[in-house]
C-alpha positions as CSV (number, residue, x, y, z in Angstrom):
1,M,35.2,-71.9,31.3
2,Q,38.3,-72.1,29.1
3,F,39.0,-71.3,25.5
4,T,41.5,-72.7,23.1
5,A,43.9,-70.2,21.6
6,V,45.7,-71.3,18.4
7,F,48.8,-69.6,17.1
8,R,50.6,-70.0,13.8
9,K,54.1,-68.6,13.0
10,T,54.2,-66.4,9.9
11,P,57.1,-64.5,8.3
12,E,55.8,-61.3,10.0
13,G,55.3,-62.9,13.5
14,Y,52.3,-64.8,14.7
15,I,48.6,-64.9,14.0
16,G,46.2,-66.3,16.6
17,F,42.5,-67.1,17.0
18,V,40.1,-68.7,19.5
19,E,38.6,-72.0,18.2
20,E,35.4,-71.5,20.2
21,L,34.8,-67.8,19.5
22,P,34.4,-66.8,15.8
23,G,35.7,-63.3,15.2
24,A,38.3,-63.4,18.0
25,N,41.6,-63.3,16.0
26,T,44.7,-61.2,15.9
27,Q,48.4,-61.0,15.1
28,G,51.6,-59.9,16.7
29,S,55.3,-59.6,16.0
30,T,56.0,-61.9,18.9
31,L,54.1,-64.8,20.4
32,E,53.7,-62.8,23.7
33,E,52.3,-59.8,21.7
34,A,49.9,-62.1,19.9
35,R,48.7,-63.7,23.2
36,S,48.1,-60.2,24.7
37,N,46.3,-59.0,21.6
38,L,44.2,-62.1,21.5
39,A,43.0,-61.7,25.1
40,E,42.0,-58.1,24.2
41,A,40.2,-59.4,21.0
42,V,38.2,-61.8,23.1
43,E,37.1,-59.1,25.4
44,L,36.1,-56.9,22.5
45,V,34.1,-59.6,20.8
46,L,32.3,-60.5,24.0
47,E,31.6,-56.8,24.6
48,A,30.3,-56.3,21.1
49,N,28.1,-59.4,21.3
50,R,26.6,-58.1,24.6
51,A,25.8,-54.8,23.0
52,L,24.2,-56.3,20.0
53,S,22.1,-58.6,22.2
54,E,21.0,-55.7,24.4
55,E,20.0,-53.7,21.3
56,S,18.0,-56.6,19.8
57,M,16.2,-57.2,23.0
58,Q,15.4,-53.6,23.8
59,G,11.9,-53.1,25.0
60,Q,11.3,-56.8,25.5
61,E,10.9,-58.6,28.8
62,V,13.8,-60.9,29.2
63,I,15.5,-62.7,32.1
64,R,19.3,-62.2,32.4
65,E,21.3,-64.4,34.7
66,P,24.9,-65.5,35.0
67,L,25.9,-68.8,33.3
68,V,28.9,-70.5,34.8
69,L,30.3,-73.5,33.0
70,A,32.2,-75.9,35.3
71,D,35.2,-77.9,34.2
72,E,34.2,-81.4,33.2
């Protein structure tokens, strides 16, 4: 799976977000810093979503399995 990172130059540096993942956004004084920060933001958003999902399903019988999306 691949995400699309979008970066925009600002007077302070760069802002970035991931088109496919609402909530994954960041900023940095350089493009490299913004890229690194965005990768960390994606990890944090996915981690938070997993925790919320586990909490909402607590005590319920569910099936969890890996989902791999192949390139088209």
